[in-house]
MIRO-8280 format. One line per 2 residues: number of its first residue (from 1); for each residue x, y, z of C-alpha. Coordinates in Angstrom, 3 decimals, always signed. Each point is the difference from the previous one (the first is absolute). Example, Ala and Ser with C-alpha at 12.3 -4.5 7.8 and 13.67 -1.06 7.14 Angstrom:
# residues 2
1) +12.300 -4.500 +7.800; +1.370 +3.440 -0.660
END
This chain:
# residues 187
1) +83.626 +130.043 +121.993; -2.739 -2.534 -0.609
3) +0.984 -3.660 -0.048; -1.873 -2.834 -1.703
5) -0.756 -3.348 +1.626; +2.867 -1.717 -1.842
7) +2.727 +2.583 +0.551; +1.697 -2.245 +2.567
9) +0.257 -2.753 -2.615; +2.115 +2.018 -2.424
11) +3.656 -0.981 -0.111; +2.812 -0.003 -2.461
13) +1.267 -3.278 -1.348; +3.424 -0.214 -1.538
15) +1.759 -3.028 -1.322; +3.710 -0.291 -0.513
17) +0.969 -0.026 -3.657; +2.005 -3.089 -0.924
19) +1.971 -1.205 -3.007; -2.661 -2.626 -0.797
21) -2.837 +2.505 -0.410; -1.168 +0.798 -3.497
23) +0.285 +3.603 -1.131; -3.798 +0.052 -0.413
25) -0.533 -1.123 +3.621; +2.181 +2.849 +1.235
27) -1.726 +2.584 -2.193; -3.475 -1.291 +0.925
29) +0.810 +0.271 +3.709; +1.970 +3.270 -0.286
31) -0.909 +1.929 -3.176; +2.154 +2.905 +1.186
33) +3.075 -2.176 -0.567; -0.357 +0.295 -3.777
35) +1.964 +3.263 +0.149; +2.573 -1.465 +2.390
37) +0.593 -3.050 -2.204; -0.053 +1.938 -3.281
39) +2.535 +2.522 +1.280; +2.277 -2.634 +1.559
41) +1.590 -1.016 -3.299; -0.439 +1.278 -3.582
43) -1.019 -3.518 -1.069; -2.971 +0.123 +2.397
45) -1.369 +3.147 -1.684; -1.829 -2.401 -2.314
47) -2.420 -0.759 +2.842; -1.562 +3.405 -0.625
49) -1.310 -1.440 -3.285; -3.343 -1.552 +0.938
51) +0.132 -2.682 -2.707; +3.479 -1.168 +0.987
53) -0.978 +0.089 +3.673; -3.089 -2.148 -0.655
55) +2.049 -2.433 -2.084; +3.028 -0.475 +2.216
57) -0.864 +1.000 +3.590; -2.143 -3.099 +0.715
59) +2.711 -2.273 -1.403; +3.194 +1.384 +1.504
61) +1.175 -0.369 +3.589; +2.031 +2.816 +1.566
63) +3.060 -2.255 -0.016; -0.350 -0.475 -3.768
65) -0.618 +3.722 -0.542; +3.177 +0.883 +1.905
67) +2.027 -2.476 -2.052; -1.473 +1.172 -3.305
69) +0.610 +3.644 +0.979; +3.507 -0.740 +1.259
71) -0.649 +1.417 +3.488; +1.023 -1.312 +3.413
73) -2.997 -1.945 +1.313; +0.641 +0.702 +3.677
75) +0.286 +3.774 -0.561; -3.102 -0.019 -2.211
77) -2.095 -1.812 +2.628; +1.352 +2.249 +2.761
79) -1.072 +3.088 -1.961; -3.504 -1.402 -0.564
81) -0.433 -1.044 +3.626; +1.200 +3.373 +1.300
83) -2.509 +1.697 -2.321; -2.856 -1.840 +1.751
85) +1.444 +0.508 +3.493; +1.411 -3.507 +0.482
87) +3.502 -0.807 +1.161; +1.986 -1.840 -2.673
89) +1.502 -3.387 +0.754; +2.822 -2.013 -1.511
91) -1.225 -2.313 -2.729; +2.862 -2.433 -0.390
93) +1.385 -1.409 -3.215; -2.050 -0.583 -3.139
95) -1.208 -3.546 -0.541; +2.296 -2.319 -1.913
97) -0.836 -0.951 -3.539; -1.362 +3.308 -1.267
99) +2.374 +1.050 -2.741; +1.575 +3.433 +0.037
101) +1.037 -0.088 -3.652; -2.494 -0.654 -2.744
103) +1.322 -2.713 -2.270; -2.350 -1.796 -2.346
105) -3.475 -0.606 +1.364; -0.448 +0.280 +3.751
107) -3.279 -0.132 +1.824; -0.966 +1.399 +3.403
109) -3.222 -0.521 +1.888; -1.765 +3.310 +0.607
111) -2.558 -1.077 +2.575; -3.385 -1.419 -0.863
113) -0.379 +2.521 -2.836; +2.207 -1.934 -2.351
115) +3.555 -0.462 -1.017; +2.523 +2.311 -1.594
117) +2.148 -1.600 -2.682; +3.205 +1.855 -0.869
119) +1.820 -0.178 -3.328; +3.213 +1.913 -0.705
121) +0.690 +0.411 -3.724; +2.475 +2.871 +0.275
123) +2.955 -0.426 -2.318; -1.694 -2.395 -2.416
125) -0.020 +0.967 -3.675; -3.286 +0.191 -1.950
127) -2.084 -2.013 -0.498; +1.067 -2.040 +3.087
129) -1.672 +2.269 +2.605; -3.379 -0.211 -1.769
131) +0.336 -3.766 -0.455; +0.853 -0.484 +3.701
133) -2.912 +2.202 +1.150; -2.534 -1.736 -2.268
135) +1.264 -3.417 +1.161; -0.304 +1.080 +3.633
137) -3.570 +1.182 -0.603; -0.980 -3.459 -1.244
139) +1.147 -1.401 +3.354; -1.860 +2.522 +2.190
141) -2.709 -1.495 +2.162; -3.243 +1.698 +1.000
143) +0.660 +2.967 +2.280; +3.708 +0.306 -0.770
145) +1.605 +3.262 -1.083; +3.157 +0.124 -2.128
147) +2.573 +2.675 +0.883; +2.524 +0.449 -2.823
149) +3.302 +1.837 +0.435; +1.057 +1.329 -3.419
151) +2.727 +2.292 -1.335; -2.368 +1.833 -2.363
153) -3.675 +0.800 -0.446; -1.337 -3.040 -1.943
155) -2.245 +1.792 -2.500; -0.468 -3.062 -2.234
157) -1.067 -2.121 +2.976; -2.993 +2.160 +0.984
159) -2.271 -0.941 -2.953; +0.815 -3.677 +0.572
161) -1.037 +0.320 +3.646; -3.292 +1.641 -0.920
163) -0.727 -2.665 -2.643; +0.444 -2.657 +2.690
165) -2.268 +1.749 +2.524; +2.635 +1.465 +2.327
167) +0.216 +3.473 +1.518; +3.349 +1.603 +0.748
169) +1.624 +2.931 +1.742; +3.546 +1.099 -0.834
171) +2.051 +1.946 +2.517; +3.308 +1.635 -0.871
173) +2.341 -0.866 +2.873; +3.042 +1.768 -1.398
175) +2.248 +0.120 -3.028; -0.301 -3.298 -1.855
177) -2.343 -1.476 +2.647; -3.728 -0.476 -0.462
179) -2.354 -2.091 +2.147; -3.060 -1.375 -1.806
181) -2.835 -1.377 +2.129; -2.218 -2.375 -1.977
183) -3.164 -1.772 +1.076; -3.089 -1.513 -1.593
185) -2.739 +2.571 -0.639; -2.901 -0.282 +2.377
187) -3.425 -0.554 -1.576
END
């Protein structure tokens, strides 16, 4: 077997996957983990959609993804680390102050890519959900993304979003539960 002059310099680098890493960082470093993550929980199947992956992966940390998907963070990280040949480690408790329940408008920092703003309008009667969403959009700052939890698909909201220059993706999470991701259209 013939060896090149740099064959001794080839090595494998692995980094332990942590709760603070963005989904995009993990997938950039380990593209093979897309299948592992997508098959871990039905909610994560949405990562197979390239548009959703490009929209959310750079903005969401693994800790946030686990919470949104309703999965145990420690088990999730252990699965990912085993898939890359790393030994999992205990991660400790989640930081204080990050709400588990979505009431009203809550905002979470999603790294240097921007901020996710959450609004739960489930249970409100029309036209309250639309009014709350449109009010929240007027308060969004540059780079923020609004995540709306809704009990139905808001068909009358979509044209209003487009008129105001927003793009949106609606995901059906279950019976009477839709998640609408809204952000300003990019030029």
